[in-house]
OpenMM code with the backbone's topology and positions (N, CA, C; nanometers):
from openmm import Vec3, app, unit

residues = "MET LYS MET LEU ARG ARG ALA ILE VAL ALA LEU SER MET ALA GLY ALA ILE PHE ALA THR LEU ARG MET ARG GLY LYS GLY GLY VAL PRO PRO GLN ALA GLY GLY TRP ARG GLU VAL ASP VAL PRO PRO ARG".split()
positions = [
    Vec3(0.0467, -0.1390, 0.0214),
    Vec3(-0.0056, -0.0226, 0.0421),
    Vec3(0.0954, 0.1130, -0.0043),
    Vec3(0.1267, 0.1065, 0.0893),
    Vec3(0.3056, 0.2375, 0.0445),
    Vec3(0.3922, 0.2614, -0.0184),
    Vec3(0.4003, 0.1899, -0.1562),
    Vec3(0.4796, 0.1773, -0.2050),
    Vec3(0.3547, 0.1963, -0.3606),
    Vec3(0.1770, 0.1628, -0.3346),
    Vec3(0.0847, 0.2489, -0.4698),
    Vec3(0.0854, 0.4005, -0.4075),
    Vec3(0.1166, 0.4120, -0.3108),
    Vec3(0.0885, 0.6000, -0.2667),
    Vec3(0.2000, 0.6277, -0.2906),
    Vec3(0.3520, 0.5675, -0.2626),
    Vec3(0.4592, 0.6530, -0.3068),
    Vec3(0.4818, 0.6996, -0.5265),
    Vec3(0.4009, 0.5223, -0.5780),
    Vec3(0.3161, 0.6026, -0.7250),
    Vec3(0.2490, 0.7177, -0.7355),
    Vec3(0.2100, 0.7290, -0.7058),
    Vec3(0.0738, 0.7634, -0.6753),
    Vec3(0.1800, 0.9434, -0.6780),
    Vec3(0.1657, 0.9545, -0.6139),
    Vec3(0.2853, 1.0886, -0.5815),
    Vec3(0.3994, 1.1512, -0.6303),
    Vec3(0.4475, 1.0301, -0.6628),
    Vec3(0.5323, 1.0560, -0.7560),
    Vec3(0.4568, 1.0898, -0.9330),
    Vec3(0.3673, 1.0081, -0.9775),
    Vec3(0.3173, 1.0435, -1.0655),
    Vec3(0.2759, 1.1906, -1.1446),
    Vec3(0.1524, 1.2666, -0.9518),
    Vec3(0.0812, 1.3989, -0.9189),
    Vec3(0.2159, 1.5042, -0.9556),
    Vec3(0.3114, 1.4639, -0.9233),
    Vec3(0.4407, 1.5148, -0.9253),
    Vec3(0.4464, 1.5843, -1.0435),
    Vec3(0.5165, 1.4255, -1.1203),
    Vec3(0.5783, 1.4856, -1.2263),
    Vec3(0.4473, 1.5618, -1.2879),
    Vec3(0.3038, 1.4808, -1.3263),
    Vec3(0.2229, 1.5697, -1.3858),
    Vec3(0.1472, 1.7027, -1.3477),
    Vec3(0.2030, 1.8067, -1.1908),
    Vec3(0.1852, 1.9287, -1.2205),
    Vec3(0.3593, 1.9734, -1.3173),
    Vec3(0.4689, 1.9330, -1.2834),
    Vec3(0.6094, 1.9942, -1.2891),
    Vec3(0.5682, 1.9735, -1.5145),
    Vec3(0.4678, 1.8866, -1.4815),
    Vec3(0.4776, 1.9319, -1.6864),
    Vec3(0.3376, 2.0137, -1.7311),
    Vec3(0.3427, 2.0276, -1.5652),
    Vec3(0.1106, 2.1288, -1.6641),
    Vec3(0.1924, 2.3138, -1.6447),
    Vec3(0.3516, 2.3318, -1.5676),
    Vec3(0.3862, 2.4038, -1.5030),
    Vec3(0.4948, 2.4500, -1.5393),
    Vec3(0.5533, 2.3496, -1.7486),
    Vec3(0.6250, 2.3929, -1.8247),
    Vec3(0.5499, 2.4467, -1.9168),
    Vec3(0.4169, 2.3896, -1.9825),
    Vec3(0.3265, 2.3777, -2.0786),
    Vec3(0.2604, 2.5208, -2.1072),
    Vec3(0.2295, 2.5607, -1.8886),
    Vec3(0.1348, 2.6457, -1.9566),
    Vec3(0.2455, 2.8086, -1.9566),
    Vec3(0.3678, 2.7590, -1.9006),
    Vec3(0.4540, 2.9185, -1.8990),
    Vec3(0.4942, 2.9292, -2.0924),
    Vec3(0.5646, 2.7875, -2.0615),
    Vec3(0.5856, 2.7772, -2.2681),
    Vec3(0.7500, 2.8356, -2.2696),
    Vec3(0.8409, 2.7490, -2.3367),
    Vec3(0.9749, 2.7213, -2.2612),
    Vec3(1.0294, 2.8154, -2.4539),
    Vec3(0.9572, 2.8620, -2.5333),
    Vec3(1.0265, 2.9672, -2.5837),
    Vec3(0.9966, 2.9235, -2.7351),
    Vec3(1.0652, 2.8272, -2.7084),
    Vec3(1.1506, 2.7597, -2.8142),
    Vec3(1.2275, 2.7830, -2.9484),
    Vec3(1.2788, 2.7563, -3.1034),
    Vec3(1.3726, 2.8025, -3.2046),
    Vec3(1.2418, 2.8812, -3.3071),
    Vec3(1.2866, 3.0421, -3.3494),
    Vec3(1.2411, 3.0948, -3.4328),
    Vec3(1.1656, 3.0067, -3.5559),
    Vec3(1.1285, 2.9644, -3.6443),
    Vec3(1.1445, 2.9859, -3.8137),
    Vec3(1.2873, 3.0443, -3.8623),
    Vec3(1.3246, 2.9513, -3.9206),
    Vec3(1.4451, 2.9284, -3.9943),
    Vec3(1.3778, 3.0641, -4.1306),
    Vec3(1.2907, 3.0185, -4.1708),
    Vec3(1.2239, 3.0246, -4.3128),
    Vec3(1.0961, 3.1248, -4.3256),
    Vec3(1.0907, 3.1581, -4.4413),
    Vec3(1.0033, 3.2494, -4.4521),
    Vec3(1.0376, 3.4007, -4.3509),
    Vec3(0.9467, 3.4206, -4.3755),
    Vec3(0.9633, 3.5867, -4.2751),
    Vec3(0.9586, 3.7327, -4.3797),
    Vec3(0.9155, 3.8932, -4.3090),
    Vec3(0.9920, 3.8832, -4.3662),
    Vec3(1.0995, 3.9575, -4.4408),
    Vec3(0.9863, 4.0739, -4.6113),
    Vec3(1.0866, 4.1020, -4.7545),
    Vec3(1.0608, 4.2048, -4.7315),
    Vec3(1.1974, 4.2569, -4.8375),
    Vec3(1.1569, 4.3820, -4.8903),
    Vec3(1.0273, 4.4419, -4.9898),
    Vec3(0.9370, 4.5209, -4.9274),
    Vec3(0.8228, 4.5190, -5.0499),
    Vec3(0.8820, 4.7112, -5.1326),
    Vec3(0.9015, 4.6643, -5.3073),
    Vec3(0.9404, 4.7446, -5.3521),
    Vec3(0.8587, 4.8024, -5.3963),
    Vec3(0.8194, 4.9922, -5.3443),
    Vec3(0.7388, 5.1012, -5.4079),
    Vec3(0.7418, 5.2077, -5.4849),
    Vec3(0.6718, 5.1994, -5.5701),
    Vec3(0.6780, 5.3102, -5.6745),
    Vec3(0.7349, 5.4453, -5.6465),
    Vec3(0.7880, 5.5327, -5.7619),
    Vec3(0.8814, 5.6075, -5.6646),
    Vec3(0.6949, 5.7331, -5.7436),
    Vec3(0.6869, 5.8354, -5.6921),
    Vec3(0.6108, 5.9252, -5.7151),
    Vec3(0.6421, 6.0530, -5.8318),
] * unit.nanometer
topology = app.Topology()
chain = topology.addChain("A")
for resn in residues:
    res = topology.addResidue(resn, chain)
    for name in ("N", "CA", "C"):
        topology.addAtom(name, app.Element.getBySymbol(name[0]), res)
């Protein structure tokens, strides 16, 4: 019974840590392709 309780506590702690990291967001890597490009404006 004691081992089952420890396993449940460990799983719930892991889930809480995962949820916290998921909510905060870690940023990640910005896209390497695409993005802004120059626009040709005809002279007036």
